[in-house]
C-alpha positions as CSV (number, residue, x, y, z in Angstrom):
1,M,-155.2,209.7,-9.0
2,T,-151.7,209.7,-9.0
3,I,-152.7,205.5,-8.9
4,H,-154.6,206.6,-12.2
5,L,-151.5,208.4,-14.6
6,Q,-149.2,205.4,-13.5
7,K,-151.5,204.2,-15.7
8,S,-150.4,201.9,-18.4
9,G,-151.2,203.6,-22.6
10,L,-153.0,206.5,-20.4
11,C,-152.6,209.8,-23.4
12,L,-151.9,213.3,-21.9
13,S,-155.3,214.3,-22.5
14,E,-156.7,211.6,-20.2
15,S,-154.4,212.8,-18.0
16,M,-154.6,216.6,-18.7
17,L,-158.2,215.7,-18.0
18,L,-157.3,214.8,-14.4
19,F,-154.5,217.6,-13.8
20,D,-157.9,220.1,-14.7
21,I,-160.0,218.6,-11.7
22,A,-157.5,218.4,-9.4
23,L,-157.1,221.9,-10.0
24,N,-161.2,223.2,-10.2
25,Q,-161.2,220.7,-6.5
26,D,-164.8,220.4,-6.9
27,E,-166.2,219.4,-4.1
28,D,-168.1,216.1,-6.2
29,S,-164.2,215.1,-7.6
30,G,-163.0,213.5,-4.8
31,F,-160.0,215.3,-4.5
32,S,-161.4,218.7,-2.3
33,G,-159.5,219.2,0.6
34,I,-156.6,217.3,0.2
35,G,-154.5,220.5,-0.2
36,V,-153.3,220.6,-3.7
37,D,-150.7,222.9,-4.6
38,P,-152.4,223.8,-7.2
39,S,-149.2,225.9,-8.8
40,Y,-147.9,221.6,-9.1
41,L,-150.2,221.2,-12.0
42,D,-150.8,224.3,-14.1
43,L,-149.5,224.6,-17.3
44,S,-147.3,227.6,-16.1
45,N,-145.4,225.6,-14.2
46,S,-141.4,225.7,-15.4
47,V,-141.6,221.7,-15.0
48,F,-143.6,222.0,-18.4
49,V,-140.8,223.2,-21.6
50,N,-144.2,223.6,-23.7
51,A,-147.5,224.1,-22.2
52,H,-149.2,225.1,-26.0
53,F,-147.8,221.7,-26.9
54,L,-148.9,220.5,-24.7
55,R,-152.8,221.4,-25.1
56,G,-152.5,221.0,-28.9
57,V,-151.5,217.2,-29.0
58,S,-154.7,216.7,-26.2
59,K,-157.1,218.4,-28.6
60,L,-155.6,216.6,-31.5
61,Q,-156.3,213.2,-29.0
62,N,-160.1,214.8,-27.8
63,N,-161.1,215.3,-31.9
64,K,-161.0,219.2,-31.6
65,S,-157.8,220.2,-33.9
66,H,-160.3,222.9,-35.0
67,E,-159.5,224.6,-31.5
68,L,-156.2,224.8,-32.3
69,T,-154.1,228.8,-31.4
70,R,-151.9,229.5,-33.9
71,R,-149.1,228.4,-30.9
72,E,-150.4,225.0,-30.2
73,R,-150.6,225.0,-34.2
74,G,-146.6,225.4,-33.8
75,S,-147.1,228.4,-36.6
């Protein structure tokens, strides 16, 4: 995961997908049992200044502008 996150040209939506996979830690994800602490990857972590902005950009990159919430639109 960390190597993939360092890939040149990786867009925000792809990195957020990797975080979601790691957070879910499904058996098929490749992250099962590696001890990833979800608090490090969760957007509610204090490291993320504006989680609504990050979610909004990710939706725009995935052509899901119709799914933007009011806060993600910045309204």
